[in-house]
mmCIF file as Biopython writes it, N, C-alpha, C and O atoms, coordinates in Angstrom:
data_model
#
loop_
_atom_site.group_PDB
_atom_site.id
_atom_site.type_symbol
_atom_site.label_atom_id
_atom_site.label_alt_id
_atom_site.label_comp_id
_atom_site.label_asym_id
_atom_site.label_entity_id
_atom_site.label_seq_id
_atom_site.pdbx_PDB_ins_code
_atom_site.Cartn_x
_atom_site.Cartn_y
_atom_site.Cartn_z
_atom_site.occupancy
_atom_site.B_iso_or_equiv
_atom_site.auth_seq_id
_atom_site.auth_asym_id
_atom_site.pdbx_PDB_model_num
ATOM 1   N N  . MET A ? 1  ? 0.869  -1.174 -0.029 1.0 0.0 1  A 1 
ATOM 2   C CA . MET A ? 1  ? 0.038  -0.005 -0.011 1.0 0.0 1  A 1 
ATOM 3   C C  . MET A ? 1  ? 0.850  1.230  0.033  1.0 0.0 1  A 1 
ATOM 4   O O  . MET A ? 1  ? 1.557  1.450  1.016  1.0 0.0 1  A 1 
ATOM 5   N N  . PRO A ? 2  ? 0.796  2.072  -0.990 1.0 0.0 2  A 1 
ATOM 6   C CA . PRO A ? 2  ? 1.704  3.220  -1.127 1.0 0.0 2  A 1 
ATOM 7   C C  . PRO A ? 2  ? 1.554  4.274  -0.019 1.0 0.0 2  A 1 
ATOM 8   O O  . PRO A ? 2  ? 2.536  4.944  0.301  1.0 0.0 2  A 1 
ATOM 9   N N  . ASP A ? 3  ? 0.360  4.447  0.580  1.0 0.0 3  A 1 
ATOM 10  C CA . ASP A ? 3  ? 0.146  5.466  1.586  1.0 0.0 3  A 1 
ATOM 11  C C  . ASP A ? 3  ? 0.552  5.017  2.959  1.0 0.0 3  A 1 
ATOM 12  O O  . ASP A ? 3  ? 0.529  5.837  3.877  1.0 0.0 3  A 1 
ATOM 13  N N  . SER A ? 4  ? 0.930  3.755  3.173  1.0 0.0 4  A 1 
ATOM 14  C CA . SER A ? 4  ? 1.225  3.293  4.489  1.0 0.0 4  A 1 
ATOM 15  C C  . SER A ? 4  ? 2.468  3.891  5.033  1.0 0.0 4  A 1 
ATOM 16  O O  . SER A ? 4  ? 3.465  4.093  4.340  1.0 0.0 4  A 1 
ATOM 17  N N  . VAL A ? 5  ? 2.374  4.177  6.332  1.0 0.0 5  A 1 
ATOM 18  C CA . VAL A ? 5  ? 3.462  4.785  7.056  1.0 0.0 5  A 1 
ATOM 19  C C  . VAL A ? 5  ? 4.415  3.683  7.484  1.0 0.0 5  A 1 
ATOM 20  O O  . VAL A ? 5  ? 3.981  2.618  7.924  1.0 0.0 5  A 1 
ATOM 21  N N  . THR A ? 6  ? 5.691  3.928  7.359  1.0 0.0 6  A 1 
ATOM 22  C CA . THR A ? 6  ? 6.690  2.920  7.752  1.0 0.0 6  A 1 
ATOM 23  C C  . THR A ? 6  ? 7.474  3.393  8.916  1.0 0.0 6  A 1 
ATOM 24  O O  . THR A ? 6  ? 7.534  4.585  9.217  1.0 0.0 6  A 1 
ATOM 25  N N  . ARG A ? 7  ? 8.105  2.401  9.602  1.0 0.0 7  A 1 
ATOM 26  C CA . ARG A ? 7  ? 8.988  2.726  10.732 1.0 0.0 7  A 1 
ATOM 27  C C  . ARG A ? 7  ? 10.175 3.569  10.291 1.0 0.0 7  A 1 
ATOM 28  O O  . ARG A ? 7  ? 10.627 4.452  11.020 1.0 0.0 7  A 1 
ATOM 29  N N  . MET A ? 8  ? 10.686 3.285  9.070  1.0 0.0 8  A 1 
ATOM 30  C CA . MET A ? 8  ? 11.818 4.068  8.521  1.0 0.0 8  A 1 
ATOM 31  C C  . MET A ? 8  ? 11.419 5.523  8.328  1.0 0.0 8  A 1 
ATOM 32  O O  . MET A ? 8  ? 12.201 6.429  8.615  1.0 0.0 8  A 1 
ATOM 33  N N  . GLU A ? 9  ? 10.198 5.749  7.840  1.0 0.0 9  A 1 
ATOM 34  C CA . GLU A ? 9  ? 9.756  7.124  7.617  1.0 0.0 9  A 1 
ATOM 35  C C  . GLU A ? 9  ? 9.670  7.844  8.951  1.0 0.0 9  A 1 
ATOM 36  O O  . GLU A ? 9  ? 10.096 8.993  9.062  1.0 0.0 9  A 1 
ATOM 37  N N  . ILE A ? 10 ? 9.128  7.187  9.959  1.0 0.0 10 A 1 
ATOM 38  C CA . ILE A ? 10 ? 9.055  7.811  11.279 1.0 0.0 10 A 1 
ATOM 39  C C  . ILE A ? 10 ? 10.404 8.039  11.883 1.0 0.0 10 A 1 
ATOM 40  O O  . ILE A ? 10 ? 10.657 9.093  12.467 1.0 0.0 10 A 1 
ATOM 41  N N  . ALA A ? 11 ? 11.287 7.057  11.752 1.0 0.0 11 A 1 
ATOM 42  C CA . ALA A ? 11 ? 12.653 7.261  12.310 1.0 0.0 11 A 1 
ATOM 43  C C  . ALA A ? 11 ? 13.360 8.425  11.705 1.0 0.0 11 A 1 
ATOM 44  O O  . ALA A ? 11 ? 13.979 9.214  12.419 1.0 0.0 11 A 1 
ATOM 45  N N  . GLU A ? 12 ? 13.288 8.557  10.401 1.0 0.0 12 A 1 
ATOM 46  C CA . GLU A ? 12 ? 13.974 9.730  9.749  1.0 0.0 12 A 1 
ATOM 47  C C  . GLU A ? 12 ? 13.401 11.062 10.275 1.0 0.0 12 A 1 
ATOM 48  O O  . GLU A ? 12 ? 14.141 12.021 10.496 1.0 0.0 12 A 1 
ATOM 49  N N  . ALA A ? 13 ? 12.123 11.101 10.463 1.0 0.0 13 A 1 
ATOM 50  C CA . ALA A ? 13 ? 11.439 12.305 10.809 1.0 0.0 13 A 1 
ATOM 51  C C  . ALA A ? 13 ? 11.647 12.698 12.319 1.0 0.0 13 A 1 
ATOM 52  O O  . ALA A ? 13 ? 11.698 13.883 12.646 1.0 0.0 13 A 1 
ATOM 53  N N  . VAL A ? 14 ? 11.758 11.740 13.174 1.0 0.0 14 A 1 
ATOM 54  C CA . VAL A ? 14 ? 11.711 12.103 14.653 1.0 0.0 14 A 1 
ATOM 55  C C  . VAL A ? 14 ? 13.015 11.818 15.359 1.0 0.0 14 A 1 
ATOM 56  O O  . VAL A ? 14 ? 13.116 12.061 16.562 1.0 0.0 14 A 1 
ATOM 57  N N  . ARG A ? 15 ? 14.013 11.314 14.667 1.0 0.0 15 A 1 
ATOM 58  C CA . ARG A ? 15 ? 15.275 10.981 15.260 1.0 0.0 15 A 1 
ATOM 59  C C  . ARG A ? 15 ? 15.797 12.144 16.185 1.0 0.0 15 A 1 
ATOM 60  O O  . ARG A ? 15 ? 16.266 11.923 17.301 1.0 0.0 15 A 1 
ATOM 61  N N  . VAL A ? 16 ? 15.679 13.398 15.635 1.0 0.0 16 A 1 
ATOM 62  C CA . VAL A ? 16 ? 16.225 14.555 16.384 1.0 0.0 16 A 1 
ATOM 63  C C  . VAL A ? 16 ? 15.569 14.706 17.738 1.0 0.0 16 A 1 
ATOM 64  O O  . VAL A ? 16 ? 16.157 15.313 18.633 1.0 0.0 16 A 1 
ATOM 65  N N  . ALA A ? 17 ? 14.385 14.183 17.919 1.0 0.0 17 A 1 
ATOM 66  C CA . ALA A ? 17 ? 13.689 14.339 19.289 1.0 0.0 17 A 1 
ATOM 67  C C  . ALA A ? 17 ? 14.361 13.548 20.381 1.0 0.0 17 A 1 
ATOM 68  O O  . ALA A ? 17 ? 14.147 13.805 21.566 1.0 0.0 17 A 1 
ATOM 69  N N  . PHE A ? 18 ? 15.153 12.611 20.001 1.0 0.0 18 A 1 
ATOM 70  C CA . PHE A ? 18 ? 15.842 11.779 21.005 1.0 0.0 18 A 1 
ATOM 71  C C  . PHE A ? 18 ? 17.281 12.279 21.127 1.0 0.0 18 A 1 
ATOM 72  O O  . PHE A ? 18 ? 18.165 11.842 20.389 1.0 0.0 18 A 1 
ATOM 73  N N  . ASN A ? 19 ? 17.504 13.202 22.070 1.0 0.0 19 A 1 
ATOM 74  C CA . ASN A ? 19 ? 18.708 13.846 22.245 1.0 0.0 19 A 1 
ATOM 75  C C  . ASN A ? 19 ? 19.479 13.344 23.497 1.0 0.0 19 A 1 
ATOM 76  O O  . ASN A ? 19 ? 20.321 14.054 24.045 1.0 0.0 19 A 1 
ATOM 77  N N  . GLY A ? 20 ? 19.185 12.183 23.901 1.0 0.0 20 A 1 
ATOM 78  C CA . GLY A ? 20 ? 19.916 11.604 25.076 1.0 0.0 20 A 1 
ATOM 79  C C  . GLY A ? 20 ? 19.018 11.584 26.286 1.0 0.0 20 A 1 
ATOM 80  O O  . GLY A ? 20 ? 19.246 10.779 27.190 1.0 0.0 20 A 1 
ATOM 81  N N  . SER A ? 21 ? 17.970 12.459 26.352 1.0 0.0 21 A 1 
ATOM 82  C CA . SER A ? 21 ? 17.155 12.432 27.518 1.0 0.0 21 A 1 
ATOM 83  C C  . SER A ? 21 ? 15.737 11.803 27.205 1.0 0.0 21 A 1 
ATOM 84  O O  . SER A ? 21 ? 14.822 11.854 28.026 1.0 0.0 21 A 1 
ATOM 85  N N  . GLY A ? 22 ? 15.623 11.253 26.061 1.0 0.0 22 A 1 
ATOM 86  C CA . GLY A ? 22 ? 14.359 10.640 25.681 1.0 0.0 22 A 1 
ATOM 87  C C  . GLY A ? 22 ? 13.426 11.713 25.090 1.0 0.0 22 A 1 
ATOM 88  O O  . GLY A ? 22 ? 13.791 12.873 24.897 1.0 0.0 22 A 1 
ATOM 89  N N  . ALA A ? 23 ? 12.232 11.256 24.825 1.0 0.0 23 A 1 
ATOM 90  C CA . ALA A ? 23 ? 11.226 12.192 24.169 1.0 0.0 23 A 1 
ATOM 91  C C  . ALA A ? 23 ? 9.847  11.744 24.528 1.0 0.0 23 A 1 
ATOM 92  O O  . ALA A ? 23 ? 9.504  10.561 24.547 1.0 0.0 23 A 1 
ATOM 93  N N  . ALA A ? 24 ? 9.059  12.781 24.819 1.0 0.0 24 A 1 
ATOM 94  C CA . ALA A ? 24 ? 7.579  12.552 25.137 1.0 0.0 24 A 1 
ATOM 95  C C  . ALA A ? 24 ? 6.880  12.613 23.759 1.0 0.0 24 A 1 
ATOM 96  O O  . ALA A ? 24 ? 7.494  12.930 22.740 1.0 0.0 24 A 1 
ATOM 97  N N  . ARG A ? 25 ? 5.593  12.300 23.775 1.0 0.0 25 A 1 
ATOM 98  C CA . ARG A ? 25 ? 4.797  12.344 22.572 1.0 0.0 25 A 1 
ATOM 99  C C  . ARG A ? 25 ? 4.829  13.746 21.980 1.0 0.0 25 A 1 
ATOM 100 O O  . ARG A ? 25 ? 4.970  13.887 20.766 1.0 0.0 25 A 1 
ATOM 101 N N  . ALA A ? 26 ? 4.701  14.792 22.802 1.0 0.0 26 A 1 
ATOM 102 C CA . ALA A ? 26 ? 4.700  16.164 22.286 1.0 0.0 26 A 1 
ATOM 103 C C  . ALA A ? 26 ? 6.018  16.407 21.587 1.0 0.0 26 A 1 
ATOM 104 O O  . ALA A ? 26 ? 6.022  17.011 20.514 1.0 0.0 26 A 1 
ATOM 105 N N  . ASP A ? 27 ? 7.140  15.967 22.138 1.0 0.0 27 A 1 
ATOM 106 C CA . ASP A ? 27 ? 8.467  16.153 21.473 1.0 0.0 27 A 1 
ATOM 107 C C  . ASP A ? 27 ? 8.537  15.502 20.118 1.0 0.0 27 A 1 
ATOM 108 O O  . ASP A ? 27 ? 9.028  16.082 19.149 1.0 0.0 27 A 1 
ATOM 109 N N  . ILE A ? 28 ? 8.018  14.242 20.068 1.0 0.0 28 A 1 
ATOM 110 C CA . ILE A ? 28 ? 8.012  13.488 18.860 1.0 0.0 28 A 1 
ATOM 111 C C  . ILE A ? 28 ? 7.102  14.191 17.795 1.0 0.0 28 A 1 
ATOM 112 O O  . ILE A ? 28 ? 7.503  14.306 16.637 1.0 0.0 28 A 1 
ATOM 113 N N  . LEU A ? 29 ? 5.916  14.645 18.175 1.0 0.0 29 A 1 
ATOM 114 C CA . LEU A ? 29 ? 5.078  15.316 17.265 1.0 0.0 29 A 1 
ATOM 115 C C  . LEU A ? 29 ? 5.676  16.630 16.752 1.0 0.0 29 A 1 
ATOM 116 O O  . LEU A ? 29 ? 5.503  16.988 15.587 1.0 0.0 29 A 1 
ATOM 117 N N  . ALA A ? 30 ? 6.379  17.340 17.635 1.0 0.0 30 A 1 
ATOM 118 C CA . ALA A ? 30 ? 7.025  18.581 17.283 1.0 0.0 30 A 1 
ATOM 119 C C  . ALA A ? 30 ? 8.125  18.291 16.243 1.0 0.0 30 A 1 
ATOM 120 O O  . ALA A ? 30 ? 8.252  19.012 15.253 1.0 0.0 30 A 1 
ATOM 121 N N  . ALA A ? 31 ? 8.894  17.263 16.471 1.0 0.0 31 A 1 
ATOM 122 C CA . ALA A ? 31 ? 9.976  16.918 15.519 1.0 0.0 31 A 1 
ATOM 123 C C  . ALA A ? 31 ? 9.362  16.519 14.153 1.0 0.0 31 A 1 
ATOM 124 O O  . ALA A ? 31 ? 9.892  16.910 13.114 1.0 0.0 31 A 1 
ATOM 125 N N  . ALA A ? 32 ? 8.292  15.775 14.143 1.0 0.0 32 A 1 
ATOM 126 C CA . ALA A ? 32 ? 7.600  15.388 12.929 1.0 0.0 32 A 1 
ATOM 127 C C  . ALA A ? 32 ? 7.059  16.585 12.181 1.0 0.0 32 A 1 
ATOM 128 O O  . ALA A ? 32 ? 7.169  16.675 10.958 1.0 0.0 32 A 1 
ATOM 129 N N  . SER A ? 33 ? 6.473  17.502 12.927 1.0 0.0 33 A 1 
ATOM 130 C CA . SER A ? 33 ? 5.961  18.723 12.284 1.0 0.0 33 A 1 
ATOM 131 C C  . SER A ? 33 ? 7.054  19.578 11.683 1.0 0.0 33 A 1 
ATOM 132 O O  . SER A ? 33 ? 6.916  20.129 10.591 1.0 0.0 33 A 1 
ATOM 133 N N  . ALA A ? 34 ? 8.104  19.670 12.399 1.0 0.0 34 A 1 
ATOM 134 C CA . ALA A ? 34 ? 9.360  20.432 11.888 1.0 0.0 34 A 1 
ATOM 135 C C  . ALA A ? 34 ? 9.881  19.794 10.616 1.0 0.0 34 A 1 
ATOM 136 O O  . ALA A ? 34 ? 10.328 20.497 9.709  1.0 0.0 34 A 1 
ATOM 137 N N  . ALA A ? 35 ? 9.830  18.458 10.533 1.0 0.0 35 A 1 
ATOM 138 C CA . ALA A ? 35 ? 10.275 17.787 9.370  1.0 0.0 35 A 1 
ATOM 139 C C  . ALA A ? 35 ? 9.272  17.777 8.194  1.0 0.0 35 A 1 
ATOM 140 O O  . ALA A ? 35 ? 9.531  17.248 7.113  1.0 0.0 35 A 1 
ATOM 141 N N  . GLN A ? 36 ? 8.132  18.387 8.476  1.0 0.0 36 A 1 
ATOM 142 C CA . GLN A ? 36 ? 7.029  18.497 7.425  1.0 0.0 36 A 1 
ATOM 143 C C  . GLN A ? 36 ? 6.576  17.146 6.841  1.0 0.0 36 A 1 
ATOM 144 O O  . GLN A ? 36 ? 6.431  16.952 5.634  1.0 0.0 36 A 1 
ATOM 145 N N  . VAL A ? 37 ? 6.364  16.223 7.809  1.0 0.0 37 A 1 
ATOM 146 C CA . VAL A ? 37 ? 5.922  14.899 7.368  1.0 0.0 37 A 1 
ATOM 147 C C  . VAL A ? 37 ? 4.480  14.918 6.784  1.0 0.0 37 A 1 
ATOM 148 O O  . VAL A ? 37 ? 3.748  15.897 6.929  1.0 0.0 37 A 1 
ATOM 149 N N  . ARG A ? 38 ? 4.119  13.844 6.147  1.0 0.0 38 A 1 
ATOM 150 C CA . ARG A ? 38 ? 2.763  13.731 5.655  1.0 0.0 38 A 1 
ATOM 151 C C  . ARG A ? 38 ? 1.770  13.644 6.826  1.0 0.0 38 A 1 
ATOM 152 O O  . ARG A ? 38 ? 2.103  13.187 7.919  1.0 0.0 38 A 1 
ATOM 153 N N  . PRO A ? 39 ? 0.534  14.103 6.549  1.0 0.0 39 A 1 
ATOM 154 C CA . PRO A ? 39 ? -0.482 14.029 7.599  1.0 0.0 39 A 1 
ATOM 155 C C  . PRO A ? 39 ? -0.663 12.587 8.203  1.0 0.0 39 A 1 
ATOM 156 O O  . PRO A ? 39 ? -0.932 12.423 9.393  1.0 0.0 39 A 1 
ATOM 157 N N  . ALA A ? 40 ? -0.502 11.573 7.329  1.0 0.0 40 A 1 
ATOM 158 C CA . ALA A ? 40 ? -0.629 10.163 7.879  1.0 0.0 40 A 1 
ATOM 159 C C  . ALA A ? 40 ? 0.325  9.870  8.936  1.0 0.0 40 A 1 
ATOM 160 O O  . ALA A ? 40 ? -0.006 9.132  9.864  1.0 0.0 40 A 1 
ATOM 161 N N  . VAL A ? 41 ? 1.563  10.425 8.864  1.0 0.0 41 A 1 
ATOM 162 C CA . VAL A ? 41 ? 2.610  10.170 9.884  1.0 0.0 41 A 1 
ATOM 163 C C  . VAL A ? 41 ? 2.154  10.850 11.244 1.0 0.0 41 A 1 
ATOM 164 O O  . VAL A ? 41 ? 2.260  10.279 12.329 1.0 0.0 41 A 1 
ATOM 165 N N  . ILE A ? 42 ? 1.671  12.039 11.088 1.0 0.0 42 A 1 
ATOM 166 C CA . ILE A ? 42 ? 1.184  12.792 12.328 1.0 0.0 42 A 1 
ATOM 167 C C  . ILE A ? 42 ? 0.067  11.996 12.965 1.0 0.0 42 A 1 
ATOM 168 O O  . ILE A ? 42 ? 0.014  11.885 14.190 1.0 0.0 42 A 1 
ATOM 169 N N  . ASP A ? 43 ? -0.834 11.434 12.160 1.0 0.0 43 A 1 
ATOM 170 C CA . ASP A ? 43 ? -1.935 10.659 12.700 1.0 0.0 43 A 1 
ATOM 171 C C  . ASP A ? 43 ? -1.458 9.458  13.466 1.0 0.0 43 A 1 
ATOM 172 O O  . ASP A ? 43 ? -1.975 9.158  14.542 1.0 0.0 43 A 1 
ATOM 173 N N  . VAL A ? 44 ? -0.456 8.748  12.916 1.0 0.0 44 A 1 
ATOM 174 C CA . VAL A ? 44 ? 0.138  7.551  13.616 1.0 0.0 44 A 1 
ATOM 175 C C  . VAL A ? 44 ? 0.818  8.021  14.917 1.0 0.0 44 A 1 
ATOM 176 O O  . VAL A ? 44 ? 0.619  7.410  15.966 1.0 0.0 44 A 1 
ATOM 177 N N  . LEU A ? 45 ? 1.592  9.067  14.859 1.0 0.0 45 A 1 
ATOM 178 C CA . LEU A ? 45 ? 2.331  9.474  16.033 1.0 0.0 45 A 1 
ATOM 179 C C  . LEU A ? 45 ? 1.389  10.038 17.104 1.0 0.0 45 A 1 
ATOM 180 O O  . LEU A ? 45 ? 1.693  9.952  18.294 1.0 0.0 45 A 1 
ATOM 181 N N  . SER A ? 46 ? 0.230  10.623 16.690 1.0 0.0 46 A 1 
ATOM 182 C CA . SER A ? 46 ? -0.765 11.124 17.642 1.0 0.0 46 A 1 
ATOM 183 C C  . SER A ? 46 ? -1.372 10.014 18.498 1.0 0.0 46 A 1 
ATOM 184 O O  . SER A ? 46 ? -1.924 10.277 19.566 1.0 0.0 46 A 1 
ATOM 185 N N  . SER A ? 47 ? -1.265 8.768  18.021 1.0 0.0 47 A 1 
ATOM 186 C CA . SER A ? 47 ? -1.817 7.642  18.739 1.0 0.0 47 A 1 
ATOM 187 C C  . SER A ? 47 ? -0.862 7.116  19.859 1.0 0.0 47 A 1 
ATOM 188 O O  . SER A ? 47 ? -1.240 6.243  20.640 1.0 0.0 47 A 1 
ATOM 189 N N  . LEU A ? 48 ? 0.315  7.638  19.914 1.0 0.0 48 A 1 
ATOM 190 C CA . LEU A ? 48 ? 1.287  7.192  20.923 1.0 0.0 48 A 1 
ATOM 191 C C  . LEU A ? 48 ? 0.728  7.603  22.357 1.0 0.0 48 A 1 
ATOM 192 O O  . LEU A ? 48 ? 0.048  8.618  22.510 1.0 0.0 48 A 1 
ATOM 193 N N  . PRO A ? 49 ? 1.041  6.801  23.321 1.0 0.0 49 A 1 
ATOM 194 C CA . PRO A ? 49 ? 0.611  7.117  24.662 1.0 0.0 49 A 1 
ATOM 195 C C  . PRO A ? 49 ? 1.438  8.305  25.197 1.0 0.0 49 A 1 
ATOM 196 O O  . PRO A ? 49 ? 2.525  8.590  24.692 1.0 0.0 49 A 1 
ATOM 197 N N  . GLU A ? 50 ? 0.904  8.994  26.228 1.0 0.0 50 A 1 
ATOM 198 C CA . GLU A ? 50 ? 1.506  10.076 26.903 1.0 0.0 50 A 1 
ATOM 199 C C  . GLU A ? 50 ? 2.590  9.559  27.888 1.0 0.0 50 A 1 
ATOM 200 O O  . GLU A ? 50 ? 2.436  9.670  29.104 1.0 0.0 50 A 1 
ATOM 201 N N  . ILE A ? 51 ? 3.644  9.014  27.355 1.0 0.0 51 A 1 
ATOM 202 C CA . ILE A ? 51 ? 4.767  8.562  28.123 1.0 0.0 51 A 1 
ATOM 203 C C  . ILE A ? 51 ? 6.088  9.087  27.518 1.0 0.0 51 A 1 
ATOM 204 O O  . ILE A ? 51 ? 6.135  9.600  26.400 1.0 0.0 51 A 1 
ATOM 205 N N  . ARG A ? 52 ? 7.118  8.932  28.296 1.0 0.0 52 A 1 
ATOM 206 C CA . ARG A ? 52 ? 8.455  9.334  27.811 1.0 0.0 52 A 1 
ATOM 207 C C  . ARG A ? 52 ? 9.129  8.100  27.221 1.0 0.0 52 A 1 
ATOM 208 O O  . ARG A ? 52 ? 9.257  7.075  27.891 1.0 0.0 52 A 1 
ATOM 209 N N  . PHE A ? 53 ? 9.543  8.198  26.009 1.0 0.0 53 A 1 
ATOM 210 C CA . PHE A ? 53 ? 10.283 7.099  25.327 1.0 0.0 53 A 1 
ATOM 211 C C  . PHE A ? 53 ? 11.801 7.419  25.505 1.0 0.0 53 A 1 
ATOM 212 O O  . PHE A ? 53 ? 12.278 8.493  25.140 1.0 0.0 53 A 1 
ATOM 213 N N  . ARG A ? 54 ? 12.503 6.464  26.065 1.0 0.0 54 A 1 
ATOM 214 C CA . ARG A ? 54 ? 13.919 6.617  26.306 1.0 0.0 54 A 1 
ATOM 215 C C  . ARG A ? 54 ? 14.764 6.724  25.098 1.0 0.0 54 A 1 
ATOM 216 O O  . ARG A ? 54 ? 15.732 7.483  25.064 1.0 0.0 54 A 1 
ATOM 217 N N  . GLU A ? 55 ? 14.388 5.924  24.040 1.0 0.0 55 A 1 
ATOM 218 C CA . GLU A ? 55 ? 15.131 5.977  22.798 1.0 0.0 55 A 1 
ATOM 219 C C  . GLU A ? 55 ? 14.181 5.640  21.649 1.0 0.0 55 A 1 
ATOM 220 O O  . GLU A ? 55 ? 13.088 5.116  21.864 1.0 0.0 55 A 1 
ATOM 221 N N  . LEU A ? 56 ? 14.604 5.941  20.457 1.0 0.0 56 A 1 
ATOM 222 C CA . LEU A ? 56 ? 13.817 5.805  19.243 1.0 0.0 56 A 1 
ATOM 223 C C  . LEU A ? 56 ? 13.205 4.441  19.129 1.0 0.0 56 A 1 
ATOM 224 O O  . LEU A ? 56 ? 12.016 4.304  18.842 1.0 0.0 56 A 1 
ATOM 225 N N  . ARG A ? 57 ? 14.025 3.413  19.355 1.0 0.0 57 A 1 
ATOM 226 C CA . ARG A ? 57 ? 13.495 2.090  19.157 1.0 0.0 57 A 1 
ATOM 227 C C  . ARG A ? 57 ? 12.404 1.686  20.134 1.0 0.0 57 A 1 
ATOM 228 O O  . ARG A ? 57 ? 11.717 0.687  19.922 1.0 0.0 57 A 1 
ATOM 229 N N  . ASP A ? 58 ? 12.246 2.425  21.160 1.0 0.0 58 A 1 
ATOM 230 C CA . ASP A ? 58 ? 11.123 2.141  22.068 1.0 0.0 58 A 1 
ATOM 231 C C  . ASP A ? 58 ? 9.779  2.482  21.475 1.0 0.0 58 A 1 
ATOM 232 O O  . ASP A ? 58 ? 8.735  2.074  21.984 1.0 0.0 58 A 1 
ATOM 233 N N  . LEU A ? 59 ? 9.817  3.243  20.379 1.0 0.0 59 A 1 
ATOM 234 C CA . LEU A ? 59 ? 8.512  3.528  19.707 1.0 0.0 59 A 1 
ATOM 235 C C  . LEU A ? 59 ? 7.926  2.279  19.089 1.0 0.0 59 A 1 
ATOM 236 O O  . LEU A ? 59 ? 6.712  2.162  18.917 1.0 0.0 59 A 1 
ATOM 237 N N  . TRP A ? 60 ? 8.791  1.357  18.761 1.0 0.0 60 A 1 
ATOM 238 C CA . TRP A ? 60 ? 8.304  0.190  17.936 1.0 0.0 60 A 1 
ATOM 239 C C  . TRP A ? 60 ? 7.453  -0.722 18.760 1.0 0.0 60 A 1 
ATOM 240 O O  . TRP A ? 60 ? 6.645  -1.463 18.201 1.0 0.0 60 A 1 
ATOM 241 N N  . THR A ? 61 ? 7.597  -0.707 20.098 1.0 0.0 61 A 1 
ATOM 242 C CA . THR A ? 61 ? 6.682  -1.445 20.946 1.0 0.0 61 A 1 
ATOM 243 C C  . THR A ? 61 ? 5.213  -0.922 20.666 1.0 0.0 61 A 1 
ATOM 244 O O  . THR A ? 61 ? 4.286  -1.715 20.500 1.0 0.0 61 A 1 
ATOM 245 N N  . GLU A ? 62 ? 5.057  0.373  20.626 1.0 0.0 62 A 1 
ATOM 246 C CA . GLU A ? 62 ? 3.727  0.921  20.418 1.0 0.0 62 A 1 
ATOM 247 C C  . GLU A ? 62 ? 3.341  0.857  18.936 1.0 0.0 62 A 1 
ATOM 248 O O  . GLU A ? 62 ? 2.148  0.825  18.635 1.0 0.0 62 A 1 
ATOM 249 N N  . LEU A ? 63 ? 4.243  0.837  18.048 1.0 0.0 63 A 1 
ATOM 250 C CA . LEU A ? 63 ? 3.959  0.904  16.610 1.0 0.0 63 A 1 
ATOM 251 C C  . LEU A ? 63 ? 4.363  -0.431 15.892 1.0 0.0 63 A 1 
ATOM 252 O O  . LEU A ? 63 ? 4.792  -0.402 14.738 1.0 0.0 63 A 1 
ATOM 253 N N  . SER A ? 64 ? 4.226  -1.536 16.552 1.0 0.0 64 A 1 
ATOM 254 C CA . SER A ? 64 ? 4.647  -2.773 16.012 1.0 0.0 64 A 1 
ATOM 255 C C  . SER A ? 64 ? 3.876  -3.186 14.794 1.0 0.0 64 A 1 
ATOM 256 O O  . SER A ? 64 ? 4.343  -4.023 14.023 1.0 0.0 64 A 1 
ATOM 257 N N  . HIS A ? 65 ? 2.712  -2.625 14.599 1.0 0.0 65 A 1 
ATOM 258 C CA . HIS A ? 65 ? 1.859  -3.017 13.440 1.0 0.0 65 A 1 
ATOM 259 C C  . HIS A ? 65 ? 2.374  -2.337 12.143 1.0 0.0 65 A 1 
ATOM 260 O O  . HIS A ? 65 ? 1.909  -2.692 11.060 1.0 0.0 65 A 1 
ATOM 261 N N  . LEU A ? 66 ? 3.278  -1.415 12.217 1.0 0.0 66 A 1 
ATOM 262 C CA . LEU A ? 66 ? 3.775  -0.708 11.010 1.0 0.0 66 A 1 
ATOM 263 C C  . LEU A ? 66 ? 4.883  -1.526 10.364 1.0 0.0 66 A 1 
ATOM 264 O O  . LEU A ? 66 ? 5.692  -2.164 11.037 1.0 0.0 66 A 1 
ATOM 265 N N  . PRO A ? 67 ? 4.892  -1.487 9.061  1.0 0.0 67 A 1 
ATOM 266 C CA . PRO A ? 67 ? 5.992  -2.147 8.339  1.0 0.0 67 A 1 
ATOM 267 C C  . PRO A ? 67 ? 7.296  -1.371 8.576  1.0 0.0 67 A 1 
ATOM 268 O O  . PRO A ? 67 ? 7.288  -0.172 8.857  1.0 0.0 67 A 1 
ATOM 269 N N  . VAL A ? 68 ? 8.423  -2.104 8.451  1.0 0.0 68 A 1 
ATOM 270 C CA . VAL A ? 68 ? 9.714  -1.465 8.658  1.0 0.0 68 A 1 
ATOM 271 C C  . VAL A ? 68 ? 10.018 -0.485 7.517  1.0 0.0 68 A 1 
ATOM 272 O O  . VAL A ? 68 ? 10.321 0.685  7.750  1.0 0.0 68 A 1 
ATOM 273 N N  . GLY A ? 69 ? 9.935  -0.965 6.337  1.0 0.0 69 A 1 
ATOM 274 C CA . GLY A ? 69 ? 10.236 -0.100 5.182  1.0 0.0 69 A 1 
ATOM 275 C C  . GLY A ? 69 ? 9.191  -0.256 4.065  1.0 0.0 69 A 1 
ATOM 276 O O  . GLY A ? 69 ? 8.262  -1.058 4.171  1.0 0.0 69 A 1 
ATOM 277 N N  . GLY A ? 70 ? 9.360  0.503  3.032  1.0 0.0 70 A 1 
ATOM 278 C CA . GLY A ? 70 ? 8.374  0.432  1.961  1.0 0.0 70 A 1 
ATOM 279 C C  . GLY A ? 70 ? 8.966  0.245  0.736  1.0 0.0 70 A 1 
ATOM 280 O O  . GLY A ? 70 ? 8.274  0.163  -0.279 1.0 0.0 70 A 1 
#
């Protein structure tokens, strides 16, 4: 499916949010917005719980349904 959001797309967009101290959902959404991602990516990231993620790969627990790449 061409419109499907991938983990790689998310990683590229939000990597900067993880600066060593982790990132909350708001930090991740801010990084995605700054990267001017597609609305579908914002929709996916908006579904994240209100917790602090220690590192980027911690997102995959919540987003395990997404394909790795496209």
